[in-house]
C-alpha positions in Angstrom: 0.0 0.0 0.0 1.7 3.2 -1.2 1.2 6.4 0.8 0.1 9.6 -0.8 -0.3 12.5 1.7 -2.1 15.6 0.3 -1.3 17.7 3.4 1.0 20.6 4.1 2.1 19.2 7.4 2.5 15.4 7.4 5.6 14.3 9.3 7.4 12.8 6.2 6.1 14.1 2.9 4.0 17.0 4.1 3.8 19.7 1.4 5.2 17.5 -1.4 1.8 17.0 -3.1 -0.3 19.7 -1.4 -2.6 21.4 -3.8 -0.7 19.9 -6.8 -3.0 17.5 -8.6 -0.6 16.7 -11.5 2.3 16.0 -9.2 0.1 13.8 -7.0 -1.1 11.7 -9.9 2.4 11.3 -11.2 3.5 10.0 -7.8 0.6 7.5 -7.9 1.7 6.4 -11.3 5.3 6.0 -10.1 4.2 3.9 -7.0 2.1 1.6 -9.2 5.1 1.1 -11.5 7.3 0.4 -8.5 4.9 -2.4 -7.4 2.2 -0.9 -5.2 -0.9 -3.0 -5.1 -3.1 -0.2 -3.6 -2.8 3.5 -2.8 -3.7 5.2 0.4 -4.7 8.8 0.1 -4.9 11.2 3.1 -6.0 14.8 3.3 -5.5 15.4 7.0 -2.3 14.9 8.9 -2.5 12.7 12.0 1.1 13.1 13.1 1.7 13.7 16.8 0.6 17.2 17.7 -1.4 17.8 14.6 -4.6 19.9 14.7 -7.7 18.7 12.9 -9.2 20.3 9.8 -12.8 20.6 8.6 -14.5 18.1 6.3 -14.7 20.8 3.6 -11.0 21.4 3.7 -10.2 17.7 3.6 -12.5 17.2 0.6 -10.9 20.1 -1.3 -7.6 18.3 -0.9 -8.5 14.8 -1.9 -11.5 14.7 -4.3 -9.8 16.4 -7.3 -6.9 14.0 -6.9 -9.0 10.9 -6.6 -11.1 11.8 -9.7 -8.0 12.7 -11.8 -6.3 9.4 -10.8 -9.3 7.4 -11.9 -9.6 9.4 -15.1 -5.9 9.1 -16.1 -4.8 5.8 -14.5 -8.1 3.8 -14.6 -9.9 1.6 -12.1 -7.5 -1.3 -12.1 -6.3 -0.8 -8.5 -7.8 -0.1 -5.1 -7.7 3.4 -3.6 -8.0 3.7 0.2 -9.0 7.0 1.7 -7.4 7.8 5.1 -10.2 9.5 7.0 -12.4 9.0 10.1 -15.1 11.4 8.9 -18.3 10.0 7.4 -18.9 12.8 4.8 -15.3 12.7 3.6 -15.4 8.9 3.2 -18.8 9.1 1.4 -17.6 11.6 -1.1 -14.3 9.8 -1.7 -16.0 6.5 -2.3 -18.4 8.2 -4.8 -15.4 9.7 -6.5 -13.5 6.4 -7.0 -12.0 5.3 -3.7 -12.7 1.7 -2.8 -11.8 1.4 0.9 -11.7 3.5 4.0 -8.7 3.6 6.3 -10.1 5.0 9.5 -8.2 6.4 12.5 -10.0 5.0 15.6 -12.5 3.1 13.4 -15.9 4.6 14.3 -14.7 6.3 17.5 -14.6 9.9 16.2 -17.7 9.6 13.8 -20.1 6.8 14.5 -21.9 7.6 11.2 -18.9 6.2 9.3 -20.3 2.7 9.8 -23.4 3.6 7.8 -21.2 4.9 5.0 -19.2 1.7 4.9 -22.5 -0.3 4.8 -24.0 1.8 2.0 -20.9 1.4 -0.2 -20.3 -2.2 0.8 -16.6 -1.6 1.0 -13.8 -2.7 3.3 -12.6 -0.6 6.3 -9.2 -0.6 7.9 -9.7 0.1 11.6 -6.5 1.5 13.1 -5.9 2.0 16.8 -5.1 5.2 18.6 -4.9 6.0 22.3 -6.2 9.6 22.7 -6.2 12.1 19.9 -3.4 13.1 17.4 -2.9 16.5 19.1 -2.1 14.9 22.5 -1.4 11.2 21.9 2.3 11.4 22.5 2.2 13.7 25.5 2.3 12.7 29.1 2.6 9.2 30.4 1.3 6.5 28.0 0.0 3.6 30.0 -1.6 0.3 28.9 -2.7 -2.5 31.2 -1.5 -4.9 28.4 -0.8 -3.2 25.1 -1.9 -6.2 22.9 -4.9 -7.0 25.2 -6.0 -3.4 25.2 -5.8 -3.0 21.5 -7.5 -6.4 20.9 -10.5 -5.1 23.1 -10.6 -2.0 21.0 -10.8 -4.0 17.8 -13.5 -6.2 19.2 -15.6 -3.2 20.2 -15.2 -1.6 16.8 -16.2 -4.8 15.0 -19.2 -5.1 17.3 -20.2 -1.5 16.5 -19.8 -2.1 12.8 -21.7 -5.4 12.7 -24.5 -3.7 14.8 -24.8 -1.2 11.9 -25.0 -4.0 9.4 -21.4 -4.6 8.4 -20.0 -8.1 7.8 -16.9 -9.3 9.6 -15.1 -9.9 6.3 -15.2 -6.1 5.6 -12.7 -5.4 8.4 -9.0 -5.1 8.3 -7.1 -4.3 11.5 -4.1 -2.1 12.1 -2.6 -1.7 15.7 -1.6 1.9 14.9 2.1 2.0 15.4 3.0 5.4 16.8 -0.5 6.4 17.7 -0.3 6.9 21.4 2.5 4.4 22.1 6.1 4.7 23.4 9.1 3.3 21.6 9.0 0.2 23.8 5.3 -0.3 23.2 5.7 -0.1 19.5 8.4 -2.7 19.5 6.3 -5.0 21.7 3.4 -4.7 19.3 5.6 -5.8 16.4 7.1 -8.7 18.4 3.6 -9.9 19.5 1.7 -9.1 16.3 0.9 -12.8 15.9 -1.5 -12.5 18.9 -3.9 -10.5 16.7 -4.4 -13.5 14.5 -7.0 -14.8 16.9 -9.3 -12.1 15.5 -9.1 -13.9 12.1 -8.8 -10.7 10.1 -6.1 -9.3 7.7 -3.5 -7.3 9.6 -2.2 -4.1 8.1 1.0 -2.5 9.5 2.4 1.0 8.9 5.8 1.7 10.4 7.3 3.6 7.4 9.7 6.3 8.5 8.0 6.7 11.9 9.5 8.8 14.7 10.0 5.9 17.1 12.5 4.4 14.7 14.5 7.6 14.6 14.4 7.7 18.4 15.5 4.1 18.6 18.4 4.6 16.2 19.6 7.7 18.1 19.5 5.8 21.4 21.1 2.6 20.2 23.8 4.2 18.0 24.5 7.2 20.3 23.8 9.6 17.5 23.9 13.3 18.2 20.5 13.8 16.7 17.5 11.8 15.6 17.7 10.7 11.9 15.1 12.6 9.9 12.1 10.8 8.3 13.8 10.2 5.0 16.7 8.5 6.7 14.7 5.7 8.4 14.3 3.3 5.5 16.5 0.5 6.9 14.9 0.8 10.3 11.4 0.6 8.6 12.4 -2.5 6.7 13.6 -4.2 9.8 10.3 -3.8 11.6 8.5 -4.7 8.4 10.3 -8.0 8.2 9.4 -9.0 11.7 5.8 -7.8 11.2 5.4 -10.0 8.1 6.9 -13.0 9.9 4.3 -12.4 12.7 1.3 -12.2 10.4 1.1 -8.8 8.7 -0.4 -9.2 5.2 -0.6 -5.5 4.1 2.3 -3.1 4.4 1.7 0.6 4.2 4.8 2.5 3.1 6.2 5.7 1.6 9.1 3.7 0.0 7.3 1.4 -2.4 10.2 0.3 -4.7 12.6 -0.5 -1.8 9.9 -2.2 0.3 8.6 -4.3 -2.7 12.1 -5.6 -3.4 12.7 -6.3 0.2 9.5 -8.2 0.7 10.0 -10.2 -2.6 13.3 -11.6 -1.2 11.9 -12.0 2.3 9.0 -14.0 1.1 11.2 -16.2 -1.1 13.3 -17.0 2.1 10.2 -17.6 4.2 
């Protein structure tokens, strides 16, 4: 799953494709050529400390791009829209998106379940503790990080099924970096196989994330944290263990490198 952020403030590629439809479409074409199976498009940054935006602003960013992608590149690949807002998801799905990738599942907008039902599409439910603005501040405590996230998934699935969704419409993502410490993120990757009991596809997104930079600085005694673009090797290391432990969808900024890496890894496995 190749990442396309249409934001001015995402932690890694913020501003690269903001309000530039042609550049965004070219990037999608490049990612498909490099081996992406699907594209995940987001119009609102959910990086730590980020402030929310209105549905109208989010729609202005993503709808022209989704429509142009479908017009120029066709319908031969899935497009996932990274949003938790029902109106945004509805408009994106009407414009050519085929899946919703929702922060917190139905936590922030319960109406999202009805949109998923109406469009009969799949939904990625990804975990967050707190809200983007404050999720990495203060002490982050879990009774048991895997157990707590599993309960969250079970609750979201129940809410969705109560609204008429089928279990096979769900994909789960433990939300690496969304209200977790470095140690908690590592524990999730190491114990990822425990989510298999939910019998759902597991998506993992570790690409370029800040905990990897913090880990590298700590372990290698670096004078500063490696910037987002210098965390590829660290991202691939976590990806390898995640795949070994059951992840079947990998969300990444670095499609070519990740595709080649996974190709060899799967041959070895």
